[in-house]
TORKOLDREN-622484 format. One line per 3 residues: their letters; for each residue z, y, x of N, C-alpha, C. Coordinates in Angstrom, 1 decimal. Example, Ala and Ser with C-alpha at 12.3 -4.5 7.8 and 13.67 -1.06 7.14 Angstrom:
2
as = 7.8:-5.7:13.2:7.8:-4.5:12.3:7.8:-3.3:13.2  7.1:-2.2:12.8:7.1:-1.1:13.7:7.9:0.0:12.9;
This chain:
84
mmd = 0.0:-1.1:0.9:0.1:0.0:0.0:0.0:1.2:0.8  0.7:1.2:2.0:0.9:2.4:2.9:-0.4:2.7:3.6  -1.2:1.5:3.9:-2.4:1.6:4.5:-3.4:2.3:3.5;
fln = -3.4:2.1:2.3:-4.3:2.7:1.4:-4.0:4.1:1.2  -2.7:4.6:1.1:-2.2:6.0:1.1:-2.6:6.6:2.3  -2.4:6.2:3.4:-2.7:6.7:4.7:-4.2:7.0:4.8;
nff = -5.0:6.0:4.4:-6.5:6.1:4.3:-6.9:7.3:3.3  -6.3:7.1:2.4:-6.7:8.1:1.1:-6.4:9.6:1.5  -5.3:9.9:2.2:-5.1:11.2:2.8:-5.5:11.6:3.9;
nni = -5.9:10.6:4.7:-6.5:11.0:6.2:-8.0:11.4:6.0  -8.7:10.8:5.1:-10.0:11.1:4.8:-10.1:11.9:3.5  -9.4:13.0:3.4:-9.4:13.6:2.1:-10.8:14.0:1.7;
gkt = -11.6:14.6:2.5:-13.0:15.0:2.3:-13.8:14.0:1.6  -13.7:12.7:2.2:-14.4:11.6:1.6:-13.8:11.1:0.3  -12.6:11.3:0.2:-11.9:10.9:-1.0:-12.3:11.9:-2.2;
ikg = -12.4:13.3:-1.9:-12.8:14.2:-2.9:-14.3:14.0:-3.1  -15.1:13.7:-2.2:-16.4:13.4:-2.6:-16.6:12.2:-3.5  -15.7:11.1:-3.3:-15.6:10.0:-4.1:-15.4:10.3:-5.7;
iar = -14.3:11.2:-5.6:-13.9:11.6:-7.0:-15.0:12.2:-7.6  -15.7:13.1:-6.9:-16.8:14.0:-7.6:-17.9:12.9:-8.1  -18.4:11.9:-7.2:-19.3:10.9:-7.9:-18.7:10.1:-9.0;
fsl = -17.5:9.8:-9.1:-16.9:9.1:-10.2:-16.9:9.9:-11.4  -16.5:11.3:-11.4:-16.4:12.2:-12.3:-17.8:12.4:-12.9  -18.8:12.5:-12.2:-20.2:12.7:-12.6:-20.5:11.5:-13.5;
vag = -20.4:10.2:-13.1:-20.8:9.1:-13.8:-19.8:9.0:-15.0  -18.6:8.9:-14.9:-17.7:8.9:-16.0:-17.9:10.0:-17.1  -18.1:11.3:-16.5:-18.3:12.3:-17.6:-19.7:12.2:-18.1;
tiy = -20.5:11.7:-17.5:-22.0:11.7:-18.0:-21.9:10.5:-19.3  -21.2:9.4:-18.9:-21.1:8.2:-19.9:-20.3:8.8:-21.2  -19.3:9.5:-20.9:-18.5:10.1:-22.0:-19.4:11.2:-22.9;
viv = -20.1:12.0:-22.3:-20.9:13.2:-22.9:-21.9:12.3:-23.8  -22.6:11.3:-23.2:-23.6:10.7:-24.1:-23.1:9.8:-25.3  -22.0:9.3:-25.0:-21.3:8.5:-26.2:-20.9:9.7:-27.2;
tgl = -20.1:10.6:-26.7:-19.8:11.7:-27.8:-20.9:12.3:-28.6  -22.0:12.5:-27.7:-23.1:13.1:-28.2:-23.9:12.2:-29.3  -23.8:10.9:-29.1:-24.5:10.1:-29.9:-23.6:10.0:-31.3;
isi = -22.3:10.0:-31.1:-21.4:10.2:-32.3:-21.8:11.4:-33.1  -22.0:12.6:-32.3:-22.2:13.7:-33.0:-23.5:13.8:-33.7  -24.5:13.0:-33.1:-25.9:13.1:-33.7:-25.6:12.3:-35.1;
lef = -25.0:11.3:-35.1:-24.7:10.5:-36.4:-24.0:11.4:-37.5  -23.2:12.3:-37.0:-22.5:13.1:-38.0:-23.0:14.4:-38.3  -23.6:15.1:-37.3:-24.1:16.5:-37.5:-25.3:16.7:-37.1;
gaf = -26.3:15.7:-36.7:-27.7:15.7:-36.5:-27.9:16.4:-35.0  -28.9:17.6:-35.2:-29.3:18.1:-34.0:-28.2:18.7:-33.1  -27.1:19.0:-33.7:-25.8:19.4:-32.9:-25.6:18.5:-31.8;
git = -25.7:17.3:-32.0:-25.4:16.2:-31.1:-26.3:16.3:-29.7  -27.6:16.7:-30.0:-28.5:16.7:-28.8:-28.0:17.9:-28.1  -27.7:19.1:-28.6:-27.1:20.1:-27.9:-25.9:19.7:-27.1;
tii = -25.0:18.9:-27.7:-23.8:18.4:-27.1:-24.2:17.7:-25.8  -25.1:16.8:-26.0:-25.4:16.0:-24.8:-26.0:16.8:-23.7  -26.9:17.8:-23.9:-27.6:18.6:-22.9:-26.5:19.4:-22.3;
tgi = -25.8:20.2:-23.1:-24.7:21.0:-22.6:-23.7:20.4:-21.7  -23.2:19.1:-22.2:-22.2:18.4:-21.6:-22.7:17.9:-20.2  -23.9:17.4:-20.1:-24.4:16.8:-18.9:-24.6:17.9:-17.8;
vsv = -25.1:19.1:-18.2:-25.2:20.2:-17.4:-23.8:20.6:-16.9  -22.9:20.7:-17.7:-21.5:21.2:-17.4:-20.7:20.3:-16.4  -20.9:18.7:-16.6:-20.4:17.6:-15.8:-21.2:17.8:-14.4;
afa = -22.4:17.9:-14.4:-23.2:17.9:-13.2:-22.6:19.3:-12.3  -22.5:20.4:-13.0:-22.1:21.7:-12.3:-20.8:21.4:-11.5  -19.9:20.9:-12.3:-18.5:20.6:-11.9:-18.4:19.6:-10.9;
siv = -19.3:18.6:-10.9:-19.2:17.5:-10.0:-19.9:18.1:-8.6  -20.9:19.0:-8.7:-21.5:19.6:-7.5:-20.5:20.4:-6.7  -19.7:21.1:-7.4:-18.8:22.1:-6.8:-17.7:21.3:-6.2;
lyg = -17.3:20.2:-6.7:-16.2:19.3:-6.2:-16.7:18.6:-5.0  -18.0:18.2:-5.1:-18.6:17.5:-3.9:-18.7:18.4:-2.9  -19.2:19.5:-3.0:-19.4:20.6:-2.1:-18.1:20.9:-1.5;
fgh = -17.0:21.0:-2.1:-15.7:21.1:-1.4:-15.2:20.2:-0.6  -15.5:18.8:-1.0:-15.1:17.8:-0.2:-16.1:17.8:1.0  -17.2:18.1:1.0:-18.2:18.2:2.1:-17.7:19.3:3.1;
lie = -17.3:20.5:2.6:-16.7:21.5:3.3:-15.4:21.1:4.2  -14.6:20.5:3.5:-13.3:19.9:4.2:-13.8:18.9:5.4  -14.7:18.0:5.1:-15.2:17.2:6.2:-15.8:17.9:7.4;
kve = -16.5:18.9:7.1:-17.1:19.7:8.1:-16.0:20.5:8.9  -15.0:21.1:8.2:-14.0:21.7:9.0:-13.2:20.9:9.7  -12.8:19.6:9.3:-12.0:18.7:10.0:-12.9:18.2:11.4;
eia = -14.2:18.2:11.2:-15.2:17.9:12.2:-15.1:18.9:13.2  -15.2:20.2:12.9:-15.2:21.4:13.8:-13.8:21.5:14.4  -12.8:21.2:13.7:-11.3:21.2:14.4:-11.3:20.1:15.4;
dnt = -11.7:19.0:15.2:-11.9:17.9:16.1:-12.6:18.1:17.6  -13.7:18.9:17.2:-14.6:19.2:18.4:-14.1:20.4:19.1  -13.3:21.3:18.6:-12.8:22.5:19.4:-11.2:22.3:19.7;
ryr = -10.7:21.2:19.5:-9.3:21.2:19.9:-9.1:21.1:21.4  -8.2:21.8:22.0:-7.9:21.9:23.3:-7.6:20.5:24.0  -8.3:20.0:25.0:-8.0:19.0:25.6:-7.2:18.9:26.8;
C-alpha cells in the first residue's frame, strides 16, 4: 500500500494526466447517457445537452492534462538544474 502511495505522489504530474484521461472518458460516457435520456423526455434538448456536455468535459480535461504536463516539465527542469 505504501509503495502505491509513494508512486502516486512522487509522479504527481503523471497521476494528474491519468486523472484527466479518466475524467474525459467517464465524463463523456455520463454526458451521452444523460443526453440520451434527455432525448427521450425532451426531444431536441437532449442533443444540445450531449454537444454542450462533451465540449465542457473535453475543455476541463485539456486544462487538467495541461496542468499535469506543466508539473512534469517543472520537475524535469528542477532535476536538470539542481546543484551537484
